Structure formats: C-alpha cells, structure tokens
FITIDREN-227495 format. One record per residue (C-alpha): x, y, z. Coordinates in pm, whole numbers, plus 50000, padded with zeros to 5 digits. Example, Ala and Ser with C-alpha at 12.3 -4.5 7.8 and 13.67 -1.06 7.14 Angstrom:
// FITIDREN-227495
512304955050780;513674989450714;
// end
This chain:
// FITIDREN-227495
670953731057984;671153752358301;671233733058628;669883747158922;670873738259320;669173750659614;670723754359937;668343762260265;669793779860570;667473772960876;668633797861122;669193790861490;666003806161589;663753834361581;663223857361862;659853846561993;656953867361940;655823889462252;652083894762328;651483933662325;653133940362026;651203967261873;652123962561499;654433936761387;657133944261125;656993946360759;657763914660579;661513912060521;662943919860196;666283924360003;667503960660032;670173969759804;673243990459898;673034027159752;675724038859971;674164036560315;676674004960400;680253997060319;680963991159960;681743953860007;678123948660078;675653943159775;672573939059953;671223931460303;668253911060408;666743918560755;665103890960851;663313888161184;666103879861431;668973879661171;670713902060915;671963884460598;674803904560386;674863897260050;678753899959933;680163895759562;681563860459686;679363847959968;676783854160230;677233867260614;674743857760867;674103874261196;671733853061387;670523866961728;669853836561972;666283834962165;666183846762499;667153878262697;670513877262580;673103893262353;674513862062204;674343856861824;675693832961604;677753850561320;679233832061021;680433837760674;679833813560374;682543818060150;682423807259758;685573793059748;687293803659397;684383828159292;685253854659073;682773877859240;679513886059133;677173916859051;673723924759205;670543922458994;667543933659162;664123944359009;663093970059282;659143962159400;658913973259766;658154008159887;660684035659882;663274035960226;665084068660233;668224070460423;669314099460584;673224101860540;673974134460716;674634170860602;671284171560433;671954143160178;670034110360151;669584081559941;666164064459873;666094026759760;663594001059701;663863965459785;662573933759654;661503896059767;664043882859533;667413891359351;670253877759174;673833879859216;675243874158873;678373853458750;679733844959109;681343817358898;681553819858529;678253812958381;676863805958713;674273828958889;672943829259253;669123836659294;667913848059627;664253845859751;662893854660068;659663830460148;657893827760490;660583846560654;663233827060510;666173833460271;666313806760016;669073803259758;669253787259412;672423783259188;671673784658791;674213773558549;675203748358312;678403735058507;677553735958884;680373710658972;682963739759049;680683753659325;682473750459681;681803767159994;683963776160288;682783787660640;684703812360827;683273816961190;681653783861197;682663747361231;680723725760978;679883688961050;678013662560863;676473634861078;676613600260948;672923593461022;671803626860835;674213633360543;671783656660415;672343681760695;675443702560777;675143714461131;677253744861193;678943751061501;679243789261612;680713805761914;676823813362009;675033782061932;674353758561652;672713762261319;671903740461028;671953738660634;669653714760491;670393697560154;667483702559924;665653677459724;667233668359361;665993658159032;667043639358742;666073648158359;662753630458414;661893647258728;662583617758953;664043624359287;667563619059342;668813620059707;671223648859786;673833649560041;676853671260168;680253659560084;683783675960189;686303679659957;689903693760009;688253727059846;685333728560058;682033715760099;679703706459807;676153689559753;676423655159571;673383642259393;674393617859106;672563623858788;670483652258890;669603678458651;667733702258877;667623708059285;664363726759388;663833748359665;663033740060026;665303768260145;661144084060278;659454117960197;658424155760301;655244167860147;652454194660225;648704180260203;648214205559912;645124219060094;643764253859999;641814255660289;643504262360614;644814228260738;646414221861087;648654188861138;648224169561464;649044133461452;650734106961248;651464068861223;652584042360988;651174011060848;652543975560728;653303988060395;655634015860491;653014043960456;652374074260638;648814082560775;648484119560863;645524133461085;644634168961128;641924195761088;640464215060793;638814247460826;636744246260499;635694228360199;638984230859995;640674202060129;641574177359849;639954145559933;640224112059732;639134076959781;637964085660155;634894080960354;633524114460348;634464137160037;632684169060173;633294192860455;631014188660734;630614224460834;630714238461166;634134252361097;636374226261140;636424187961042;638994160461110;641284158160779;642954124960705;645574113860456;647244084160360;650424089460145;652194063759920;655514050260092;657454074359899;655354106159960;654754112659579;651004103759567;647944100059807;646074067559863;643234084260021;642344115460195;639224122560352;637074147160577;635624128360916;633184151061100;629824166461133;628044198261138;630144212761433;633704207961546;636284178561562;639864170761604;642084143661612;644204132861902;645934098661789;646344074861520;647364039661521;646764009861283;645543978261398;647263942061324;645093939561014;646063972860856;643023990360988;643414028461078;642064035861451;641264072161525;640694088161871;639574122461859;637074145061998;633734160361821;630554183061941;628864172861651;625254160561652;625714141761327;629334127061344;629664096561153;629034066161339;627914026761262;624674012161355;626093987361607;628314013761789;628574015162168;627014051062134;625784065461846;624384102161977;626424129062116;625884138762483;624714173262403;624764200062608;624414233862409;625134258162722;628394241262814;630394276362744;633264272362500;636964257462562;639844262062357;642354235862288;645004226262017;644114252561761;640334249661776;638024270162025;635184246362108;631784262362147;630004233362322;631214203362515;632904173262331;632524136662347;635574113762248;635084098361902;636704062861813;636754056761429;638184025761242;638674028460878;639813999560652;643413998360536;642884023760259;640784047160432;637884041460185;635374024160420;633844033160777;634383999060979;633354011661299;632614046561467;631324056261827;630774085962054;632194083062407;631144108562655;628874127062879;627854162062924;631164177462973;634184185062774;635464149362737;638904140862536;640684174862606;643304180462864;643464208463095;644604242662967;647214244363244;649434220563068;652964236762977;652754232162567;650594249762278;648674219962199;648744196962523;644994199162540;644854177962213;646954150962341;645724115162435;646774080962274;645114048062131;646284012362146;644803986061939;645383947261911;643253917961802;641543919262097;640113951962133;641123990662135;642354007962450;642204047362501;643904072562729;642514105562783;640754129163011;637354140563098;635154162963269;631964143363290;630864119763525;629294084563479;631874073163206;633704044963430;632394010963483;631883992763807;633793980564005;636514002663893;637124039364004;633584053563892;634114086864060;635614117863897;637644131264166;638064165764045;637104190663762;639304170363490;640184133963556;642274109263339;640044082563186;641284048263066;638864026762864;638873994262671;636463987562392;635653956762165;637413957261823;634173966461638;633693993161920;630083980462014;631153973562360;632753993662619;634473964562824;635733986863113;636484022663195;638094038663482;638934075063590;642464078863709;642764110763956;642024129164221;640424162864375;642464182764141;643354184463770;644254150863606;644704135863245;646454104563058;648394112862778;650084080262653;649734043362701;651794011462583;651803977162630;654553959562813;655123920862858;655613902363173;655913862963256;652193865663323;650983883562998;650753917662887;650123948563088;649353982263007;651574010563105;649844043763134;651334081663163;649804113463227;650114142863469;648014151963788;647904179764057;647624155764346;645834121564392;646794123464768;649164094764872;649414066864657;649184030664761;651544005864673;655334004964647;655784033264389;659004056564366;657164086264507;653924079964658;653404114664849;652424142664623;654564175264629;651614198364624;651574208064250;651714196063907;653614163363863;653924135463611;651854101863680;652654064763598;650524035763643;650524001063526;647193982763451;645643949963365;644593953063001;641803929763076;639833941763352;641153975863432;642913968863759;645683988863862;648683970063919;651163998464024;651234035864050;653864065064132;654364102264098;657294112063888;658524145364030;661704164563963;661774178464298;660624216164317;659474217863981;656054211463816;656174181263568;654194163163311;654274132763139;653594128562746;654954096562591;655794062162685;657594037162464;658263999862514;660133971362307;661033941462473;664113936262282;665133973462287;664503975862681;666683941962733;669533958262540;669183992962727;668893983263089;668493946363123;664913945163177;662593934062883;659383948763035;661153982163107;659184013462967;660924045662832;659034077462937;659064111762801;658704138563083;658724174063090;659374201563343;656444228063359;656914268163410;657344266163764;660534256263968;661364266364319;664204258964582;666714237964460;665844230964144;664864199063968;668234179263968;667684160064306;665584132464405;664444100464194;664704119563903;668274134863924;670344131263620;672264098063598;676054102063658;677924094063342;675304095963121;674804119162856;672824150862956;672234184962857;672334201363224;669554226063329;667324213663051;663494205463078;662784177962863;663454142163052;663874108562933;663764081263202;663694043963160;661194029663448;660563995263584;657443985263462;655713983263812;656674019563886;658964011664174;662294020064046;663924041463799;666924027563568;668414058663465;667504096763362;668734119963109;667814157463032;667634171262689;667574206362590;669484238462554;670104242962920;667274269662997;664554263763212;662154286163052;662564267662717;660564237062638;660454210362368;656894197862286;657324160062254;655484146261961;656684110161920;659044082962096;660004049462045;662624022062116;664083997161842;665193962961887;668723974761954;667763997162242;668174032162033;665744057262176;664214080161905;662604112961992;660714140361822;659314173761942;658874209261853;659974241761965;659284277861894;657094308161965;654034291062026;655774273462302;657354300162522;660044313562298;662484301662038;665424277162132;668754274861964;671984257262090;670494221262108;672854198362018;673274183761671;675514155561542;678044159661282;675944139161021;672894159361136;670414166360814;669804201760939;672454218761185;671094252961231;667934266061323;665754298161315;664524289661671;661074277561562;661544239061416;661344200961472;664254183461682;664824147261586;667304129361842;668294092561859;670194078862172;672114044662159;671414018962403;674114036162650;672314069662635;674874081662400;673824105462118;673974089561776;671784113061566;670484148061644;669044171761385;666594200761351;664214198461074;662274229960965;662054259560722;663724293460779;661124318160915;658294294460964;657254284061308;656994245061241;654684228861518;651794204761596;648394216661729;648284186661948;648384149761914;651064121961888;653184110561585;655024077161549;658674063661481;657924026661344;659753994561509;662764003661289;663204040161383;661544053661075;659664086061173;656364094261076;655734130961165;652904152861111;653414190061093;651474221861111;654184239060858;654014270560618;651884290760876;651574324560702;651054312560364;654884303560322;656444272260144;659274272360382;659794238160506;662354209760357;660534189860100;662014159159931;662134143459681;661134165459399;658124147859273;656444145259597;652754148559602;652654186059705;655764207059735;653794242259816;651394250160059;648464258659882;646674275060170;646834312960293;647874298560607;648834264960743;649244232960563;649424198860733;652864183060625;653964148260651;657724137860717;659034099460686;662654096760742;664744064360784;667884066260981;670414042160944;671874048661271;673044015961425;675344001261203;678843990061338;681914009161208;685814001661182;688284032761098;691254008761151;695144009261001;698213991461057;700884005461324;703153999560965;702203987760641;705643970460569;707473950160822;710313923860798;709543884860818;709553876461225;708273911761295;705203923261483;702443950261404;699273959561594;696123978161454;695414013461541;692274032261486;688904031761631;685424011461598;682274020761722;678934000861794;681173972261769;680923943362041;682963918361831;685923923061615;687123896561392;690713897861229;691603874960947;695073882560927;695673871960569;698183840660680;695273814460751;695023825061117;691813845261252;691713865961595;688383873761734;687343893062069;686463926162189;687903957362010;689633972362296;692683969562328;693183960961938;695253931561852;698503926461706;700033897861507;703503887061372;704383872561030;706953844260965;706833841760599;707493872960347;705083882460085;702013900260053;699003900060287;695343913160290;693813915060652;689913914860647;688593932160959;684743926061048;683133947561320;680243933061464;677313948161685;675953917561835;672743935861951;671853949661629;673413925161385;675103951861195;678803950261050;681413966260869;684083951260699;687353966760636;690443954160411;694243963860489;697083955160298;700683944060441;703833935660261;706303914760462;709873916660360;712653888160391;714533912260621;718463910460739;719983902161064;720383937361262;722493941761582;723503970261773;726943958461932;729183986462075;730923996162389;732014033662488;735614037862567;736524065562830;738674076363112;736384084063435;739004109863571;739144129163212;738294162663288;737534169662950;735204139162976;736024124362610;733924092862482;734954071362191;732224047462035;733894010361993;732083985861728;731783952061900;732393921261684;728543915261618;727633948561514;725423947361174;723633977061061;723403998460752;723734030160996;723464038161356;722014065661516;723214076461886;720544091362066;721904110862355;719774117862679;720424155462658;718824153762310;721914151662102;721644128561782;724314115061593;724244095161248;726864070961202;727624051960899;730654021360830;733014021061016;731094039261276;733664058761425;732824082861676;734124103861961;732554129662171;732334147062512;729874143762803;728214174362963;727274157463247;728784132863517;726544106063434;726344099463057;723644078562874;722484072962528;720784047362297;722224032662019;719924022361718;720863998961446;718904001761122;718273981160843;716664003360548;715733973660336;712733961960563;712853988760831;714243961661116;716243977361401;717853968161716;718873989162017;721093990162296;721564013362593;724974028562658;726494046362963;729414059763075;730594076163445;732924101663491;734634111563835;733294148963938;735824171964019;737324167964396;735074189864617;737044216664829;737444203265201;736154223965508;736744216065850;736534231366231;738224223466537;737014225666897;739544223567185;739404229667548;740654259267712;743364241967938;744924209267960;742204191068170;741984159367997;739324166967759;739904157967404;740094180467067;737424174166821;737694177566448;734714183266210;735234179865856;733114181465511;734374153965290;732134162864976;732314138964684;735644125364781;736094087364830;738284089865139;739094115765427;741464118265749;743024141865997;746844148566017;747134158466390;749884177866561;752894152566635;752254137266300;749614114866374;746854102766124;743174097266235;740734081665944;737674098965895;735974132665890;734684137966229;737144123466494;738794135066818;742354132666959;743954137767314;745124173267395;748664166167490;750214199467491;749574237467531;749924264567281;748814276066935;748464243766727;747404231066388;745724202666231;745314193465897;741904177465736;742604159265388;740024146965141;741234122164849;739764107464517;741324073964545;739754065464189;741804093864036;744834099264268;743834132864364;744214149764726;743294183164877;743394195565219;742534225165481;744654238365786;742844245066115;744614264766394;743644262566777;744594272967126;745114252467431;746324271467749;748304253768032;747494247968390;750604268368495;749974300868331;751324327368595;751364360268410;749564379268120;751064398667833;749624432367898;750184456267635;752284489267710;751634514267428;748424521367223;747214545466975;743644554466964;743534576666656;740804558866466;743424542366209;742194509166270;745464497666422;746084492766817;743254516166865;742394503867222;743994493167516;743294454067560;744574419967604;745264395967348;742164374567213;743484340667325;744754351467690;741114370667738;739454339567633;741584320167913;740294342468188;737504335368408;737514367668582;739604400368622;739284435768793;741454463668596;741974499168694;743994523768544;745164558668671;746714589068550;750074603168664;748264620868948;746414589769058;743114597668935;741064568168820;740034568968451;739004534168370;737884505368515;736484469668400;735854433668520;735194421568135;738274400668012;737334409967640;737744450067776;738764475767512;739574508967634;739604537867357;741544561967576;738614581567697;737374593968023;733774606668102;733454611667693;736404629667618;740054618167479;742574617367740;745934636667661;749124615267538;751054603267823;751894572568057;748894558268257;749414534368534;747174502068579;746574475068864;745404440868702;744144409668925;742864382768733;741804343668755;742384319268464;739914291168348;742544269168440;742744278968819;745564299668839;745624337868948;747814364768934;748364403269055;750054428468804;751034464568801;752474480168505;752324514268281;750784520367922;751524547967689;748824565867532;749904580867201;747784599466938;
// end
C-alpha cells in the first residue's frame, strides 16, 4: 500500500494588504518551466510574498519579510539521496505568454497542483496550493528513506513542541509544522520531527497515512470600421478591450446590447479569453447618437466599470441610476475628439457590467449642458481629448475627467467652473445611484484631469490625481512649484477619497516648455523598492509643442544626474512624493527630438519597483519616430516610424526591456483612452490597427480569435504580453578549472539583478554575500568538485542557479631557487644563471624586463648579456602536472663606462694672495681629486689652493671608479703674473698678408691681459704717426687711413701700467713685411 506523508511550510509572513489596491493579484499557481527560467528549475509557485522554486531534488524558498524592507528569508530544502524527479502537471490555468526576446515567446499554463515523480525510487512528491499556501505530500510504499537537509537555514526542534521545526535564516525565522498521521484504522498518530545523521525526517510510529494541513495579439474581427481606445485586465488573466464601432457589423456575443444603437458610432466592448483564442463576450454600448469609451477598470468582484461619453438621449441606464437622462442641448455645436466628431454636447457615462459583460449592473449619465468628459483640443497628441480615468474599489467609483458645464460639483467643494474647461473629479457609490461628492479642479483658463490612482499613508488611502492646466494662479500649500509659468503645464494634486478635500497640489513644469500630465501609477512595495517611499507616485508627463529660452532641462524636473536618459526628448517619467512637495528622480525618454512625441497609453509599477510604460507614435502624432532605444532581447528592434513602444525600467531606472510593436506600413495608434499593465507587468493594450484595411500587425498565437482585419479601414486589436524581466542572472566562471591542492581560485564573470550571491564550494563550505567583488576559495584535498552558485534578487524574489566543475590535483613541490653570477665591471655585461640547492621545477622561464623570454630545462644552464646597466628578470618555475608555479625576481647591477672628466681653473692675475680655484665634473665616478703644481693632492671636484708662484702653470683633475680600479684625468693650464713685471715682450716683425700667420702687430695674450692701461704710438721713418691705441688687446694690421703701408721699419713708443701696479716706458722698432 502506498503511504502518504505531508509537510507544511508556514512562511515567515505575507506582506500585509494595503488599502487602496485597485485590483488584487490572481490566485497563485504552479507555473512549469518551458525555457523562461534556468534549466534546473522544474516549476515556480509565485505566492503573495514569496516564490517557491521546484527543483528535481528539493524546494527553494525566497520569502520577503513584512514592512518597508528588502529583507528576505532564503533557504533550500534538499531531499538527501534523491535521484531527482520529473514534473507532472495537468495545466488548467489561463495561458501566460513570456516574451524571450528577438521575437520569440513561450506560452505556458499553470495549475494549482503538480507532481514531482520518482524523487526517490517509487516515491512521488505532490504539490498543491490551498488558501495561498503551498502544501506537499509524499506518496510511496516505503517512505522511510526520505531525509531532508537545509541550506541557508538552521533547523531547530524545541522540546516543548517536537512537531514544529523552526528554521533560523539570516533574515528571520520560519517554521515547518509536522502534520497529522493516521494508522490503518484511521486513528490519529502523533508525528514529530527527528534528526538523524543523514538529515531530518518525520517520525510517526504505526502510521500508514499522514494527511495535509499544509499572452496574445488579435484583431476584433469587426467588419464595421472599429477604433481601439482602452483596455484592462481581470482576475482571471483575461483582457477587456474598449473602442468604437461605426456600423452594425461589429461581432457581438453574450453581451448586454447585440445591436448597433445608431447615430454613427457606439461604444464596442470585447472580452478575450486569456489566450486570445476566443471571445467571452462582445457588445455594443450606446444609443441613437454618439458614444466613446475613455477608461476601463475591473472592480474587486470582477465587474467591469466603463467611463466614457455619450450624447444619446437613449443611452442604456439602470432605473436607480444617479441620472437617467441626458442634459440635452441640441444647439451646442460640434466638437471633435479622439476619432469622433460629436454633433451635440456630451455627458459623462458610467457603466458597470458583470464579470462576463452579459448583464448591466448599473449605468448613469453625469453632465449638464456643455461638452462633459472631453479634454480640450489644445492637448499635444492625437486622441488626448478622449483621456480620463476611473478607479473602483468596494467602497465606490471615482472618475477624473474634464467638463465644460456648470453645476456638476457638490458643496462645500469647489463648485465654480473657473474657465472654458475645468478638470472634474467625482466619487459615486458602487451601484452608481449616488454622487457622493464632486469638485472642479481648474482656473480661469483651460484645464483637465487625465489620471487618478490611490496611494497609501499611515492615516489611510489618498487619491493622487494628474492632469494639466493653463494656469490656476498661485497655488496654496508647499508644492514643488506654486507659481504658474503662463502657459500650459502639468498639474498634480492629492485628495481625500472620502470627501474630496484637497491635501496637496503642485505645478510640474519643465522650465520654458509647455507640458501635460497623462498617467499615474502606484504600488506600495514597488515604490519603496524604487525610491524608498511606499506612498510615492510615478507620473508620465510630456512636453508640448512650445519650448522657449533655455529648454526644458532645468528646474525641478531637470534630468536626474547619473540616471539613464534619452537627452532632448519629450516623454518624462518622474517619481514624486505623494504630497507633491518634492521629486525623487526624473528621466526623459524619446529619440532626442523635441518635435517628436510619444503618446502614453499605459503605466504601471510592479512589486519589484520596475516601471512599465507603453505609448505610440507616428504620423497622427506629429511625425514618425525612429532611433528609440531597444534592448538586445527586444521582440521588435526596428520600426517604420509608426508603432507602439514598450519599455520596462528596473527599480534603479535602468532599461530592462525596450521594444517596438507594430506592423510595417500601418499607423498603429489609439484614438484616446487608457490601457493597463497588470500588477505583474503583463500588458493589456488596445490598438487601433490595420487602418486602410490591412492586416499588418504582429499576430500570435496562430489560432487567435481573428488574425485578420475584416473592415475596409481599422480594427480594434488587443495585445497581451508578459515580460519575465526581473529574474536574477548569473554568468560566472572559474579563473581556472584545474588547480593543485593548496592553491586558490576565484570567480569571474557577471551577475545582474543580484543582491545576494551564495556559493556552495563543493567541499562542505558556503560563502554568502554581495556579488561585488566576486569571492575566491582554496582547496586542500585533491579530487573533483561541483560548485553551486545561486544568484538572488531579494527585492523580486528571483534567482538563478549555476553549477561549475573543478578538478583539484595532488600537485608537487615547486621552487624557483637560483642566483645570477656576473662581474659588475665586465664591459660585455655577461650573466650566468646558477641553480640554487632548492630549485625544483619541470621547466623554468626567465622573463627579462626588456621583453626577452628564455625557456630552460634541466640542468637549467643559461648565459646571456645585459643591454642595460641595471638588469632585472623574473624566474618562474612550473609544474605542468597541476599547473603549480613559483617565481623569483633576479637582478644584476653593472658599473657604467667611466665618464670623461672635464674641468676649468680660475686664477688671479698676480700673486696678490688670492687662491686658485678648480671646478671639475666627476660624472659617474666614485672618487675625484686635483693634482696641483708642486705635486700636491686636493680631494674633491670643486676645490681651491694657494697661488704661490707666477708663470704658466698646470693642474690635473682626476676621476676614478674605485670599484673597477679605473682612472682618467684632464690637464688644465693657467697663467699668473708676478708683482715685479718690468718690461713687455713687444714683437719686432709682423706680416699682414692675410695668411692667418702673424698678420697683426700685437702683444701676447697673457701680457695683454695683465695690463690695466697702455698708450701706444707707431711712427714711420719720417716721424709721421700711423697708429695710436689705449687698448691692451690691440691688433694693428699695418694700415693707415684704410690703406696698407709700405714694408719697412716703423718706430713705436709704448707706456703701460700692469694690474699688479708696475709700469713701464718702452721704445722700439717693428718691421712690416708682406
């Protein structure tokens, strides 16, 4: 007989529900892995505050702790000795399409229960989700071999409660409760945890049984022209579309209105099944005039709430509605907006349908005699006139729109419409029979509200509202900007949803540019993950068509430094404090052209802080756009300039995913309205597609409801895509895959979206920490090892597991032991390697600093020569068996060639007591000295010695390399005159013929230098003066008044006085020869 064993895991805690959630998440299911996750994962159960990864031999838990914190408890429950099972799952949930990038996708269905077959031989594990918890059962004839080990958690059984196993994790405590056990007669047997050397098991003597306590793209298929406006999701993963139909050939089924109401255009609604392969219901909604939908939202009970406009007198309403009649004014003129030209004023209409769209639960008009529910036509995008938003919870329905009528607001709120068009904010009862409050929001110009979203606070939910204004004057309060800039600008406000009282407000103006507010998104967990404030609101703003002065990139909405940006672009995503008094961060999105705009259609933030954005661009919106950023895994990386754009930014503002979506040649767009991302980032997008009668739209899967546009113009299309973007990834490797015992290695590569990395080194030790820097490890015991690396994103509770193989060899002793033998005075700089006594290696490599590489084998003899005085090299010893090595730095210092000495001497003219000074350049010598007249030695290069004798004297400057025993010297000659000089040696002949020899009559240089003054006169034989000078350095060339004198004897008279104080008077003759 097969036995049944059940284990219950009670998670640490679930995140507490926050008031103001528009729509809770679908019930958790077990989703099989079809390639969207790492191979080791069989399936995943995404519970409220945890993910459970089903492995072939265990379960891995990642449970977030309560509160505003990133802490998680992560542990793995290993089934010790398991052979590894296979997944057996009977899919029953709605399909989920995961986009894997480059146009590929995978569609899977989950279930609330699954099996892992043959975890142990003949033993299966059953998994089931009940009441949001995962419960497991073991089935098999022999369950005694089941052993459970824990990684990342320390199990502990208390004496007082042996049926409870407490798990201590780094982030907190969890517990596993032992379940009830029954014997063959059905009597209860007490079960308790027991620890064995092999692991933990449940012990229940005599027990025989232990019971538990534990995406798509499709046309609507309409034959009538059919525009797409708005979309939303429901709890079952289905997609609601809202648009208009221009005629009676829209395909209806199971709806509240099978026939076209007339008047040219009706609202057209369609509910797709989760795969898009079928339609649950399709219906008209309209009267005999004109209608248009602006926003869809699903209530907590599954009802669909529609906000739109109508000018039909017979629009379908319910008997208890707040207003059952149109405020009719036939002569109100026409107004175009969002693909429809209304021929008379409109009222807002609010409709509530049951979850399948087959019953009208409530419906009311809301308006007076002006055009209500339509934004002003001055907004920057095509279809902006048909913007507005609705929010619904169990307490009522709130709308944000625009009005051109008076008398719609309630006292004591703002009941006075200030301008031609004002924003309008209103709260109705859940069944639309009562208007609880309403207020105008505006000033004397043009104003409108486009989006609203709840945001939590300690005192309760508040209502964040976004729109635009042409100026409401100076705002009260402490908003970011309270003074208008004189042109259209985005406007944000915070209201009390219970009574409509304003709690805060601000203008949001990129300086010098017109701007508008379009979409708001809020998720408490995601807001905290992104900016650390669970009540913060993400806003989608856009620049208008007018920019002046310095441009938009200054002021409060300047791009946040360091944040991913598309500079000079027009779409703005900004995180704002709920009270509107500060901005956390701002980034700009687009293609860098201020005259090209993306029209936003959907905005969401998931639990991980990832921001999802959808918008469209093209000729209808001011011109085509190219060169938007697309990610490497984009579904569609090229565009015809007229497509949708899907973007996901992680909690740090970095792009996780970006892709175009659209057909070639078609101008995909919406004619107004809002679409939605669900809380998990799955987009539910309405598109006005195929205009011109084409089928040019990506359609999938092949069996969708309608792969063709059956109208001569446009068809409303619906798109549902789930992007599995947030999983942690690990692309790691080992620095080496084979090492020796005792050696170390380290991890290389990268991780992404990883806060915690755990490495099980395979030797019984584990490392856990931040992935930067990556860790290393050493192994003492030889053998094969398998390393298991787990990358975890603690915010989103995703993981990636990778295994690496390592071989540790026994190794051998390696030692680089050697010296260099050389003569430092060898001019050839010869070197020899001398092995040391401890040298041990298979081979050596000598790496010279100059780039030389020499490989050496035993007996490792090597000689060489150095090209430089300072030789350096690394000797590396290798053991090829295990790659072990050792290194040693070697060096040799050679003496340089002795520098040539240079020197000068300065001496006095006379023997007047002044010394002689010698200045020498020693170069690279180790010693220097002067040998002076008389044979004396004076040490050093710069010296002096006494002048003791006159005449022409010589000194020697000597340099020496005392290491190598080399000397060199230079002789320096100098002249000193004695104090007793009494006559000069005057030349008696000179030959001024230009041959460079004795060409002038002059004194010797040393004598001339010794003279302080002279007077020389030269006469011809007839007594004529032919030359006179007072310059001791004279040089007469035998000319008189420019002409050469005749050869002959000339007489001179010379008087002089020397520098030494002596004087003389000399007469003589000199012969001039040619």
